[in-house]
N, CA, C, O and the ligand as a Tripos MOL2 file, in Angstrom:
@<TRIPOS>MOLECULE
protein
  281   279    71     0     0
PROTEIN
NO_CHARGES

@<TRIPOS>ATOM
      1 N         -80.9860    9.7630 -109.8030 N.3       1 MET1
      2 CA        -80.4150   11.0790 -109.4430 C.3       1 MET1
      3 C         -81.2480   11.6980 -108.3160 C.2       1 MET1
      4 O         -82.4610   11.8460 -108.4660 O.2       1 MET1
      5 N         -80.6300   12.0580 -107.2060 N.am      2 ASP2
      6 CA        -81.4240   12.6470 -106.1230 C.3       2 ASP2
      7 C         -81.7200   14.1170 -106.4260 C.2       2 ASP2
      8 O         -81.1840   14.6900 -107.3750 O.2       2 ASP2
      9 N         -82.5770   14.7100 -105.6090 N.am      3 SER3
     10 CA        -83.0730   16.0480 -105.9600 C.3       3 SER3
     11 C         -81.9800   17.1150 -105.8740 C.2       3 SER3
     12 O         -81.9840   18.0750 -106.6440 O.2       3 SER3
     13 N         -81.0530   16.9440 -104.9420 N.am      4 ALA4
     14 CA        -79.9730   17.9210 -104.8240 C.3       4 ALA4
     15 C         -79.0920   17.9160 -106.0730 C.2       4 ALA4
     16 O         -78.6990   18.9620 -106.5890 O.2       4 ALA4
     17 N         -78.8020   16.7190 -106.5330 N.am      5 THR5
     18 CA        -78.0000   16.5900 -107.7460 C.3       5 THR5
     19 C         -78.7460   17.1520 -108.9430 C.2       5 THR5
     20 O         -78.1800   17.8120 -109.8140 O.2       5 THR5
     21 N         -80.0470   16.8610 -108.9500 N.am      6 ARG6
     22 CA        -80.8670   17.3230 -110.0520 C.3       6 ARG6
     23 C         -80.9600   18.8520 -110.0700 C.2       6 ARG6
     24 O         -80.8950   19.4780 -111.1280 O.2       6 ARG6
     25 N         -81.1120   19.4310 -108.8970 N.am      7 TRP7
     26 CA        -81.1770   20.8850 -108.7440 C.3       7 TRP7
     27 C         -79.8950   21.5290 -109.2470 C.2       7 TRP7
     28 O         -79.9220   22.5280 -109.9650 O.2       7 TRP7
     29 N         -78.7810   20.9440 -108.8580 N.am      8 LYS8
     30 CA        -77.4840   21.4510 -109.2910 C.3       8 LYS8
     31 C         -77.3440   21.3500 -110.8110 C.2       8 LYS8
     32 O         -76.8380   22.2480 -111.4850 O.2       8 LYS8
     33 N         -77.8080   20.2410 -111.2970 N.am      9 GLU9
     34 CA        -77.7730   20.0130 -112.7340 C.3       9 GLU9
     35 C         -78.6350   21.0560 -113.4690 C.2       9 GLU9
     36 O         -78.2400   21.6030 -114.4980 O.2       9 GLU9
     37 N         -79.8060   21.3040 -112.9100 N.am     10 MET10
     38 CA        -80.7350   22.2380 -113.5540 C.3      10 MET10
     39 C         -80.2170   23.6690 -113.5830 C.2      10 MET10
     40 O         -80.4480   24.3990 -114.5470 O.2      10 MET10
     41 N         -79.5230   24.0640 -112.5360 N.am     11 THR11
     42 CA        -79.0770   25.4540 -112.4740 C.3      11 THR11
     43 C         -77.9080   25.7350 -113.4150 C.2      11 THR11
     44 O         -77.5100   26.8860 -113.5990 O.2      11 THR11
     45 N         -77.3750   24.6970 -113.9940 N.am     12 LYS12
     46 CA        -76.3360   24.9120 -115.0100 C.3      12 LYS12
     47 C         -76.9070   25.5910 -116.2470 C.2      12 LYS12
     48 O         -76.2460   26.4000 -116.8990 O.2      12 LYS12
     49 N         -78.1320   25.2450 -116.5450 N.am     13 ASP13
     50 CA        -78.7590   25.7830 -117.7520 C.3      13 ASP13
     51 C         -79.9840   26.5960 -117.3840 C.2      13 ASP13
     52 O         -81.1220   26.1590 -117.5540 O.2      13 ASP13
     53 N         -79.7250   27.7820 -116.8810 N.am     14 LEU14
     54 CA        -80.8170   28.6330 -116.4510 C.3      14 LEU14
     55 C         -81.5960   29.1280 -117.6650 C.2      14 LEU14
     56 O         -81.0310   29.4890 -118.6970 O.2      14 LEU14
     57 N         -82.9100   29.1290 -117.4970 N.am     15 GLU15
     58 CA        -83.7590   29.5510 -118.6040 C.3      15 GLU15
     59 C         -83.9410   31.0530 -118.6190 C.2      15 GLU15
     60 O         -84.0400   31.7010 -117.5760 O.2      15 GLU15
     61 N         -83.9830   31.5780 -119.7980 N.am     16 TYR16
     62 CA        -84.1880   33.0110 -119.9600 C.3      16 TYR16
     63 C         -85.6510   33.3800 -119.7490 C.2      16 TYR16
     64 O         -86.5500   32.7640 -120.3210 O.2      16 TYR16
     65 N         -85.8720   34.3910 -118.9210 N.am     17 THR17
     66 CA        -87.2170   34.9610 -118.8120 C.3      17 THR17
     67 C         -87.0880   36.4770 -118.7710 C.2      17 THR17
     68 O         -85.9860   37.0180 -118.6870 O.2      17 THR17
     69 N         -88.2210   37.1480 -118.8300 N.am     18 GLU18
     70 CA        -88.1940   38.6120 -118.7850 C.3      18 GLU18
     71 C         -88.8260   39.1220 -117.5070 C.2      18 GLU18
     72 O         -89.1450   38.3440 -116.6080 O.2      18 GLU18
     73 N         -89.0070   40.4360 -117.4270 N.am     19 ASP19
     74 CA        -89.7470   41.0490 -116.3510 C.3      19 ASP19
     75 C         -89.0510   40.8930 -115.0060 C.2      19 ASP19
     76 O         -89.5900   40.2590 -114.0990 O.2      19 ASP19
     77 N         -87.9060   41.4440 -114.8740 N.am     20 PHE20
     78 CA        -87.1170   41.3190 -113.6580 C.3      20 PHE20
     79 C         -86.2300   42.5340 -113.5320 C.2      20 PHE20
     80 O         -85.5400   42.9130 -114.4780 O.2      20 PHE20
     81 N         -86.2500   43.1520 -112.3450 N.am     21 GLU21
     82 CA        -85.2730   44.1900 -112.0900 C.3      21 GLU21
     83 C         -84.3100   43.6600 -111.0550 C.2      21 GLU21
     84 O         -84.7150   43.2790 -109.9570 O.2      21 GLU21
     85 N         -83.0560   43.6360 -111.3970 N.am     22 CYS22
     86 CA        -82.0410   43.0700 -110.5310 C.3      22 CYS22
     87 C         -81.9260   43.8810 -109.2430 C.2      22 CYS22
     88 O         -81.7460   45.0970 -109.3070 O.2      22 CYS22
     89 N         -82.0280   43.2350 -108.0600 N.am     23 PRO23
     90 CA        -81.8860   43.9570 -106.7990 C.3      23 PRO23
     91 C         -80.4810   44.5030 -106.5800 C.2      23 PRO23
     92 O         -80.2770   45.3760 -105.7370 O.2      23 PRO23
     93 N         -79.5360   44.0070 -107.3180 N.am     24 LYS24
     94 CA        -78.1580   44.4320 -107.1080 C.3      24 LYS24
     95 C         -77.7770   45.5980 -108.0130 C.2      24 LYS24
     96 O         -77.3520   46.6480 -107.5310 O.2      24 LYS24
     97 N         -77.9250   45.4210 -109.2990 N.am     25 CYS25
     98 CA        -77.4900   46.4760 -110.2160 C.3      25 CYS25
     99 C         -78.6620   47.3100 -110.7440 C.2      25 CYS25
    100 O         -78.4560   48.2960 -111.4520 O.2      25 CYS25
    101 N         -79.8850   46.9140 -110.3990 N.am     26 HIS26
    102 CA        -81.0960   47.6230 -110.8180 C.3      26 HIS26
    103 C         -81.2090   47.7640 -112.3280 C.2      26 HIS26
    104 O         -81.8220   48.7000 -112.8410 O.2      26 HIS26
    105 N         -80.6190   46.8390 -113.0060 N.am     27 LYS27
    106 CA        -80.7770   46.7440 -114.4510 C.3      27 LYS27
    107 C         -81.1940   45.3180 -114.7370 C.2      27 LYS27
    108 O         -81.8460   44.6570 -113.9300 O.2      27 LYS27
    109 N         -80.8070   44.8820 -115.8770 N.am     28 GLY28
    110 CA        -80.9380   43.4620 -116.1260 C.3      28 GLY28
    111 C         -82.3640   43.0060 -116.3140 C.2      28 GLY28
    112 O         -82.8370   42.1460 -115.5710 O.2      28 GLY28
    113 N         -83.0480   43.5480 -117.2710 N.am     29 VAL29
    114 CA        -84.3170   42.9580 -117.6790 C.3      29 VAL29
    115 C         -84.0510   41.5340 -118.1540 C.2      29 VAL29
    116 O         -84.8820   40.6410 -117.9880 O.2      29 VAL29
    117 N         -82.8800   41.3440 -118.7440 N.am     30 LEU30
    118 CA        -82.4630   39.9880 -119.0780 C.3      30 LEU30
    119 C         -82.1190   39.2510 -117.8050 C.2      30 LEU30
    120 O         -81.2640   39.7000 -117.0410 O.2      30 LEU30
    121 N         -82.7690   38.1290 -117.5620 N.am     31 HIS31
    122 CA        -82.3320   37.2890 -116.4680 C.3      31 HIS31
    123 C         -82.7170   35.8520 -116.7280 C.2      31 HIS31
    124 O         -83.3950   35.5330 -117.7040 O.2      31 HIS31
    125 N         -82.2730   34.9990 -115.8400 N.am     32 TYR32
    126 CA        -82.4610   33.5620 -116.0140 C.3      32 TYR32
    127 C         -83.0790   33.0070 -114.7540 C.2      32 TYR32
    128 O         -82.6530   33.3490 -113.6510 O.2      32 TYR32
    129 N         -84.0590   32.1720 -114.8970 N.am     33 THR33
    130 CA        -84.7420   31.6070 -113.7400 C.3      33 THR33
    131 C         -84.7760   30.0930 -113.8280 C.2      33 THR33
    132 O         -85.0340   29.5260 -114.8900 O.2      33 THR33
    133 N         -84.5170   29.4540 -112.7190 N.am     34 THR34
    134 CA        -84.6840   28.0120 -112.6410 C.3      34 THR34
    135 C         -85.5450   27.6850 -111.4360 C.2      34 THR34
    136 O         -85.3170   28.2120 -110.3470 O.2      34 THR34
    137 N         -86.5200   26.8340 -111.6180 N.am     35 ILE35
    138 CA        -87.3710   26.3830 -110.5200 C.3      35 ILE35
    139 C         -86.8630   25.0430 -110.0200 C.2      35 ILE35
    140 O         -86.6050   24.1190 -110.7910 O.2      35 ILE35
    141 N         -86.7300   24.9700 -108.7050 N.am     36 GLU36
    142 CA        -86.2620   23.7360 -108.0930 C.3      36 GLU36
    143 C         -87.2310   22.5930 -108.3820 C.2      36 GLU36
    144 O         -88.4450   22.7790 -108.2900 O.2      36 GLU36
    145 N         -86.7250   21.4340 -108.7240 N.am     37 PRO37
    146 CA        -87.6030   20.2800 -108.8960 C.3      37 PRO37
    147 C         -88.0910   19.7650 -107.5510 C.2      37 PRO37
    148 O         -87.4370   19.9870 -106.5330 O.2      37 PRO37
    149 N         -89.2080   19.0950 -107.5310 N.am     38 TYR38
    150 CA        -89.6470   18.4270 -106.3040 C.3      38 TYR38
    151 C         -88.6750   17.3030 -105.9800 C.2      38 TYR38
    152 O         -88.1290   16.6560 -106.8730 O.2      38 TYR38
    153 N         -88.4670   17.0790 -104.6590 N.am     39 PRO39
    154 CA        -87.6640   15.9050 -104.3020 C.3      39 PRO39
    155 C         -88.3460   14.6330 -104.7830 C.2      39 PRO39
    156 O         -89.5700   14.5730 -104.9000 O.2      39 PRO39
    157 N         -87.5540   13.6410 -105.0520 N.am     40 GLU40
    158 CA        -88.0990   12.3740 -105.5230 C.3      40 GLU40
    159 C         -88.9710   11.7350 -104.4550 C.2      40 GLU40
    160 O         -88.6980   11.8720 -103.2620 O.2      40 GLU40
    161 N         -89.9960   11.0510 -104.8690 N.am     41 GLY41
    162 CA        -90.7880   10.2540 -103.9540 C.3      41 GLY41
    163 C         -91.8460   11.0110 -103.1880 C.2      41 GLY41
    164 O         -92.4790   10.4360 -102.3030 O.2      41 GLY41
    165 N         -92.0640   12.2800 -103.4910 N.am     42 LEU42
    166 CA        -93.1350   13.0190 -102.8270 C.3      42 LEU42
    167 C         -94.4820   12.6530 -103.4480 C.2      42 LEU42
    168 O         -94.6290   12.6070 -104.6690 O.2      42 LEU42
    169 N         -95.4530   12.3960 -102.5860 N.am     43 ASP43
    170 CA        -96.7990   12.1830 -103.1320 C.3      43 ASP43
    171 C         -97.4640   13.5400 -103.3560 C.2      43 ASP43
    172 O         -96.8500   14.5840 -103.1340 O.2      43 ASP43
    173 N         -98.6890   13.5190 -103.7870 N.am     44 GLU44
    174 CA        -99.3470   14.7610 -104.1600 C.3      44 GLU44
    175 C         -99.4740   15.7250 -102.9840 C.2      44 GLU44
    176 O         -99.2850   16.9330 -103.1300 O.2      44 GLU44
    177 N         -99.8020   15.1650 -101.8050 N.am     45 GLN45
    178 CA        -99.9200   16.0070 -100.6090 C.3      45 GLN45
    179 C         -98.5550   16.5890 -100.2320 C.2      45 GLN45
    180 O         -98.4430   17.7570  -99.8580 O.2      45 GLN45
    181 N         -97.5420   15.7640 -100.3360 N.am     46 GLY46
    182 CA        -96.1890   16.2280 -100.0470 C.3      46 GLY46
    183 C         -95.7730   17.3600 -100.9680 C.2      46 GLY46
    184 O         -95.1050   18.3060 -100.5520 O.2      46 GLY46
    185 N         -96.1710   17.2510 -102.1990 N.am     47 ARG47
    186 CA        -95.8550   18.3070 -103.1690 C.3      47 ARG47
    187 C         -96.5600   19.6070 -102.8290 C.2      47 ARG47
    188 O         -96.0030   20.6910 -102.9950 O.2      47 ARG47
    189 N         -97.7990   19.4860 -102.3470 N.am     48 LYS48
    190 CA        -98.5350   20.6910 -101.9600 C.3      48 LYS48
    191 C         -97.8500   21.4100 -100.8140 C.2      48 LYS48
    192 O         -97.8430   22.6390 -100.7540 O.2      48 LYS48
    193 N         -97.2750   20.6390  -99.9080 N.am     49 ASN49
    194 CA        -96.6610   21.2300  -98.7200 C.3      49 ASN49
    195 C         -95.2150   21.6610  -98.9320 C.2      49 ASN49
    196 O         -94.6610   22.4070  -98.1250 O.2      49 ASN49
    197 N         -94.6260   21.2070  -99.9780 N.am     50 TYR50
    198 CA        -93.2120   21.4910 -100.2120 C.3      50 TYR50
    199 C         -93.0510   22.8360 -100.9100 C.2      50 TYR50
    200 O         -93.6580   23.0920 -101.9500 O.2      50 TYR50
    201 N         -92.2160   23.6920 -100.3130 N.am     51 ARG51
    202 CA        -91.9920   24.9940 -100.9380 C.3      51 ARG51
    203 C         -90.7450   24.9440 -101.8070 C.2      51 ARG51
    204 O         -89.6220   24.8520 -101.3110 O.2      51 ARG51
    205 N         -90.9620   25.0050 -103.0680 N.am     52 ARG52
    206 CA        -89.8200   24.9990 -103.9740 C.3      52 ARG52
    207 C         -89.1860   26.3830 -104.0430 C.2      52 ARG52
    208 O         -89.8370   27.3910 -103.7650 O.2      52 ARG52
    209 N         -87.9410   26.4200 -104.4060 N.am     53 MET53
    210 CA        -87.2200   27.6720 -104.5530 C.3      53 MET53
    211 C         -86.8990   27.8950 -106.0290 C.2      53 MET53
    212 O         -86.8880   26.9610 -106.8310 O.2      53 MET53
    213 N         -86.6370   29.1580 -106.3630 N.am     54 THR54
    214 CA        -86.1370   29.4410 -107.6960 C.3      54 THR54
    215 C         -84.8040   30.1580 -107.5650 C.2      54 THR54
    216 O         -84.5160   30.7950 -106.5520 O.2      54 THR54
    217 N         -84.0140   30.0430 -108.5910 N.am     55 ILE55
    218 CA        -82.8000   30.8370 -108.6990 C.3      55 ILE55
    219 C         -82.9600   31.7810 -109.8800 C.2      55 ILE55
    220 O         -83.2420   31.3550 -111.0010 O.2      55 ILE55
    221 N         -82.7780   33.0530 -109.6150 N.am     56 ASP56
    222 CA        -82.7230   34.0410 -110.6920 C.3      56 ASP56
    223 C         -81.2800   34.4640 -110.8650 C.2      56 ASP56
    224 O         -80.5700   34.6980 -109.8870 O.2      56 ASP56
    225 N         -80.8560   34.5610 -112.0870 N.am     57 GLN57
    226 CA        -79.5390   35.1090 -112.3320 C.3      57 GLN57
    227 C         -79.6680   36.3100 -113.2410 C.2      57 GLN57
    228 O         -80.2320   36.2290 -114.3330 O.2      57 GLN57
    229 N         -79.1320   37.4370 -112.7680 N.am     58 CYS58
    230 CA        -79.1620   38.6570 -113.5590 C.3      58 CYS58
    231 C         -78.2960   38.4860 -114.7990 C.2      58 CYS58
    232 O         -77.1570   38.0250 -114.7260 O.2      58 CYS58
    233 N         -78.8620   38.8680 -115.9370 N.am     59 GLY59
    234 CA        -78.1150   38.7480 -117.1820 C.3      59 GLY59
    235 C         -77.0910   39.8450 -117.3700 C.2      59 GLY59
    236 O         -76.2470   39.7650 -118.2620 O.2      59 GLY59
    237 N         -77.1600   40.8760 -116.5300 N.am     60 THR60
    238 CA        -76.2220   41.9840 -116.6510 C.3      60 THR60
    239 C         -75.0150   41.7940 -115.7390 C.2      60 THR60
    240 O         -73.8770   41.7960 -116.2090 O.2      60 THR60
    241 N         -75.2560   41.6280 -114.4340 N.am     61 CYS61
    242 CA        -74.1410   41.5430 -113.4860 C.3      61 CYS61
    243 C         -73.8750   40.1080 -113.0340 C.2      61 CYS61
    244 O         -72.9190   39.8540 -112.3010 O.2      61 CYS61
    245 N         -74.7190   39.1690 -113.4680 N.am     62 LYS62
    246 CA        -74.5520   37.7370 -113.1770 C.3      62 LYS62
    247 C         -74.7830   37.3660 -111.7210 C.2      62 LYS62
    248 O         -74.4990   36.2360 -111.3220 O.2      62 LYS62
    249 N         -75.2950   38.2960 -110.9190 N.am     63 ALA63
    250 CA        -75.6160   37.9600 -109.5320 C.3      63 ALA63
    251 C         -76.7550   36.9490 -109.5160 C.2      63 ALA63
    252 O         -77.6440   36.9870 -110.3660 O.2      63 ALA63
    253 N         -76.7190   36.0400 -108.5360 N.am     64 LYS64
    254 CA        -77.7660   35.0380 -108.4000 C.3      64 LYS64
    255 C         -78.5880   35.3160 -107.1510 C.2      64 LYS64
    256 O         -78.0530   35.7270 -106.1220 O.2      64 LYS64
    257 N         -79.8720   35.0910 -107.2480 N.am     65 PHE65
    258 CA        -80.7850   35.3140 -106.1380 C.3      65 PHE65
    259 C         -81.6720   34.0990 -105.9910 C.2      65 PHE65
    260 O         -82.2730   33.6310 -106.9580 O.2      65 PHE65
    261 N         -81.7510   33.5890 -104.7700 N.am     66 ILE66
    262 CA        -82.6370   32.4630 -104.4880 C.3      66 ILE66
    263 C         -83.8680   33.0040 -103.7670 C.2      66 ILE66
    264 O         -83.7520   33.7820 -102.8200 O.2      66 ILE66
    265 N         -85.0210   32.5940 -104.2130 N.am     67 ARG67
    266 CA        -86.2590   33.0440 -103.5540 C.3      67 ARG67
    267 C         -87.3070   31.9400 -103.6170 C.2      67 ARG67
    268 O         -87.2140   31.0300 -104.4410 O.2      67 ARG67
    269 N         -88.3000   32.0280 -102.7450 N.am     68 PRO68
    270 CA        -89.3600   31.0190 -102.7890 C.3      68 PRO68
    271 C         -90.1340   31.1270 -104.0880 C.2      68 PRO68
    272 O         -90.3480   32.2200 -104.6130 O.2      68 PRO68
    273 N         -90.5450   29.9930 -104.5920 N.am     69 TYR69
    274 CA        -91.2480   29.9540 -105.8650 C.3      69 TYR69
    275 C         -92.6860   30.4450 -105.7320 C.2      69 TYR69
    276 O         -93.1870   31.1340 -106.6210 O.2      69 TYR69
    277 N         -93.3500   30.1010 -104.6390 N.am     70 ASP70
    278 CA        -94.7840   30.4020 -104.5260 C.3      70 ASP70
    279 C         -95.0670   31.7800 -103.9820 C.2      70 ASP70
    280 O         -96.2300   32.1590 -103.8370 O.2      70 ASP70
    281 ZN        -77.7190   42.6910 -111.9080 Zn       71 ZN71
@<TRIPOS>BOND
     1     1     2 1
     2     2     3 1
     3     3     4 2
     4     3     5 am
     5     5     6 1
     6     6     7 1
     7     7     8 2
     8     7     9 am
     9     9    10 1
    10    10    11 1
    11    11    12 2
    12    11    13 am
    13    13    14 1
    14    14    15 1
    15    15    16 2
    16    15    17 am
    17    17    18 1
    18    18    19 1
    19    19    20 2
    20    19    21 am
    21    21    22 1
    22    22    23 1
    23    23    24 2
    24    23    25 am
    25    25    26 1
    26    26    27 1
    27    27    28 2
    28    27    29 am
    29    29    30 1
    30    30    31 1
    31    31    32 2
    32    31    33 am
    33    33    34 1
    34    34    35 1
    35    35    36 2
    36    35    37 am
    37    37    38 1
    38    38    39 1
    39    39    40 2
    40    39    41 am
    41    41    42 1
    42    42    43 1
    43    43    44 2
    44    43    45 am
    45    45    46 1
    46    46    47 1
    47    47    48 2
    48    47    49 am
    49    49    50 1
    50    50    51 1
    51    51    52 2
    52    51    53 am
    53    53    54 1
    54    54    55 1
    55    55    56 2
    56    55    57 am
    57    57    58 1
    58    58    59 1
    59    59    60 2
    60    59    61 am
    61    61    62 1
    62    62    63 1
    63    63    64 2
    64    63    65 am
    65    65    66 1
    66    66    67 1
    67    67    68 2
    68    67    69 am
    69    69    70 1
    70    70    71 1
    71    71    72 2
    72    71    73 am
    73    73    74 1
    74    74    75 1
    75    75    76 2
    76    75    77 am
    77    77    78 1
    78    78    79 1
    79    79    80 2
    80    79    81 am
    81    81    82 1
    82    82    83 1
    83    83    84 2
    84    83    85 am
    85    85    86 1
    86    86    87 1
    87    87    88 2
    88    87    89 am
    89    89    90 1
    90    90    91 1
    91    91    92 2
    92    91    93 am
    93    93    94 1
    94    94    95 1
    95    95    96 2
    96    95    97 am
    97    97    98 1
    98    98    99 1
    99    99   100 2
   100    99   101 am
   101   101   102 1
   102   102   103 1
   103   103   104 2
   104   103   105 am
   105   105   106 1
   106   106   107 1
   107   107   108 2
   108   107   109 am
   109   109   110 1
   110   110   111 1
   111   111   112 2
   112   111   113 am
   113   113   114 1
   114   114   115 1
   115   115   116 2
   116   115   117 am
   117   117   118 1
   118   118   119 1
   119   119   120 2
   120   119   121 am
   121   121   122 1
   122   122   123 1
   123   123   124 2
   124   123   125 am
   125   125   126 1
   126   126   127 1
   127   127   128 2
   128   127   129 am
   129   129   130 1
   130   130   131 1
   131   131   132 2
   132   131   133 am
   133   133   134 1
   134   134   135 1
   135   135   136 2
   136   135   137 am
   137   137   138 1
   138   138   139 1
   139   139   140 2
   140   139   141 am
   141   141   142 1
   142   142   143 1
   143   143   144 2
   144   143   145 am
   145   145   146 1
   146   146   147 1
   147   147   148 2
   148   147   149 am
   149   149   150 1
   150   150   151 1
   151   151   152 2
   152   151   153 am
   153   153   154 1
   154   154   155 1
   155   155   156 2
   156   155   157 am
   157   157   158 1
   158   158   159 1
   159   159   160 2
   160   159   161 am
   161   161   162 1
   162   162   163 1
   163   163   164 2
   164   163   165 am
   165   165   166 1
   166   166   167 1
   167   167   168 2
   168   167   169 am
   169   169   170 1
   170   170   171 1
   171   171   172 2
   172   171   173 am
   173   173   174 1
   174   174   175 1
   175   175   176 2
   176   175   177 am
   177   177   178 1
   178   178   179 1
   179   179   180 2
   180   179   181 am
   181   181   182 1
   182   182   183 1
   183   183   184 2
   184   183   185 am
   185   185   186 1
   186   186   187 1
   187   187   188 2
   188   187   189 am
   189   189   190 1
   190   190   191 1
   191   191   192 2
   192   191   193 am
   193   193   194 1
   194   194   195 1
   195   195   196 2
   196   195   197 am
   197   197   198 1
   198   198   199 1
   199   199   200 2
   200   199   201 am
   201   201   202 1
   202   202   203 1
   203   203   204 2
   204   203   205 am
   205   205   206 1
   206   206   207 1
   207   207   208 2
   208   207   209 am
   209   209   210 1
   210   210   211 1
   211   211   212 2
   212   211   213 am
   213   213   214 1
   214   214   215 1
   215   215   216 2
   216   215   217 am
   217   217   218 1
   218   218   219 1
   219   219   220 2
   220   219   221 am
   221   221   222 1
   222   222   223 1
   223   223   224 2
   224   223   225 am
   225   225   226 1
   226   226   227 1
   227   227   228 2
   228   227   229 am
   229   229   230 1
   230   230   231 1
   231   231   232 2
   232   231   233 am
   233   233   234 1
   234   234   235 1
   235   235   236 2
   236   235   237 am
   237   237   238 1
   238   238   239 1
   239   239   240 2
   240   239   241 am
   241   241   242 1
   242   242   243 1
   243   243   244 2
   244   243   245 am
   245   245   246 1
   246   246   247 1
   247   247   248 2
   248   247   249 am
   249   249   250 1
   250   250   251 1
   251   251   252 2
   252   251   253 am
   253   253   254 1
   254   254   255 1
   255   255   256 2
   256   255   257 am
   257   257   258 1
   258   258   259 1
   259   259   260 2
   260   259   261 am
   261   261   262 1
   262   262   263 1
   263   263   264 2
   264   263   265 am
   265   265   266 1
   266   266   267 1
   267   267   268 2
   268   267   269 am
   269   269   270 1
   270   270   271 1
   271   271   272 2
   272   271   273 am
   273   273   274 1
   274   274   275 1
   275   275   276 2
   276   275   277 am
   277   277   278 1
   278   278   279 1
   279   279   280 2
@<TRIPOS>SUBSTRUCTURE
     1 MET1         2 RESIDUE 1 A MET
     2 ASP2         6 RESIDUE 1 A ASP
     3 SER3        10 RESIDUE 1 A SER
     4 ALA4        14 RESIDUE 1 A ALA
     5 THR5        18 RESIDUE 1 A THR
     6 ARG6        22 RESIDUE 1 A ARG
     7 TRP7        26 RESIDUE 1 A TRP
     8 LYS8        30 RESIDUE 1 A LYS
     9 GLU9        34 RESIDUE 1 A GLU
    10 MET10       38 RESIDUE 1 A MET
    11 THR11       42 RESIDUE 1 A THR
    12 LYS12       46 RESIDUE 1 A LYS
    13 ASP13       50 RESIDUE 1 A ASP
    14 LEU14       54 RESIDUE 1 A LEU
    15 GLU15       58 RESIDUE 1 A GLU
    16 TYR16       62 RESIDUE 1 A TYR
    17 THR17       66 RESIDUE 1 A THR
    18 GLU18       70 RESIDUE 1 A GLU
    19 ASP19       74 RESIDUE 1 A ASP
    20 PHE20       78 RESIDUE 1 A PHE
    21 GLU21       82 RESIDUE 1 A GLU
    22 CYS22       86 RESIDUE 1 A CYS
    23 PRO23       90 RESIDUE 1 A PRO
    24 LYS24       94 RESIDUE 1 A LYS
    25 CYS25       98 RESIDUE 1 A CYS
    26 HIS26      102 RESIDUE 1 A HIS
    27 LYS27      106 RESIDUE 1 A LYS
    28 GLY28      110 RESIDUE 1 A GLY
    29 VAL29      114 RESIDUE 1 A VAL
    30 LEU30      118 RESIDUE 1 A LEU
    31 HIS31      122 RESIDUE 1 A HIS
    32 TYR32      126 RESIDUE 1 A TYR
    33 THR33      130 RESIDUE 1 A THR
    34 THR34      134 RESIDUE 1 A THR
    35 ILE35      138 RESIDUE 1 A ILE
    36 GLU36      142 RESIDUE 1 A GLU
    37 PRO37      146 RESIDUE 1 A PRO
    38 TYR38      150 RESIDUE 1 A TYR
    39 PRO39      154 RESIDUE 1 A PRO
    40 GLU40      158 RESIDUE 1 A GLU
    41 GLY41      162 RESIDUE 1 A GLY
    42 LEU42      166 RESIDUE 1 A LEU
    43 ASP43      170 RESIDUE 1 A ASP
    44 GLU44      174 RESIDUE 1 A GLU
    45 GLN45      178 RESIDUE 1 A GLN
    46 GLY46      182 RESIDUE 1 A GLY
    47 ARG47      186 RESIDUE 1 A ARG
    48 LYS48      190 RESIDUE 1 A LYS
    49 ASN49      194 RESIDUE 1 A ASN
    50 TYR50      198 RESIDUE 1 A TYR
    51 ARG51      202 RESIDUE 1 A ARG
    52 ARG52      206 RESIDUE 1 A ARG
    53 MET53      210 RESIDUE 1 A MET
    54 THR54      214 RESIDUE 1 A THR
    55 ILE55      218 RESIDUE 1 A ILE
    56 ASP56      222 RESIDUE 1 A ASP
    57 GLN57      226 RESIDUE 1 A GLN
    58 CYS58      230 RESIDUE 1 A CYS
    59 GLY59      234 RESIDUE 1 A GLY
    60 THR60      238 RESIDUE 1 A THR
    61 CYS61      242 RESIDUE 1 A CYS
    62 LYS62      246 RESIDUE 1 A LYS
    63 ALA63      250 RESIDUE 1 A ALA
    64 LYS64      254 RESIDUE 1 A LYS
    65 PHE65      258 RESIDUE 1 A PHE
    66 ILE66      262 RESIDUE 1 A ILE
    67 ARG67      266 RESIDUE 1 A ARG
    68 PRO68      270 RESIDUE 1 A PRO
    69 TYR69      274 RESIDUE 1 A TYR
    70 ASP70      278 RESIDUE 1 A ASP
    71 ZN71       281 GROUP 0 **** ****
């Protein structure tokens, strides 16, 4: 499975986390976050240089936000 497929697969089941104010509805302490997996075949140095993204989904209005993980 390549990383794009894996990323898509992962975002189907977003994990619940806390501590988030939705930029859209300004509510939604409930939200879901998924961290992008590293692409396959990256060595340790490649992983250090690769900026992963996360997807947050507001549990109130269901808006999704992509942001850098680090
Ligand atoms: Zn929201």
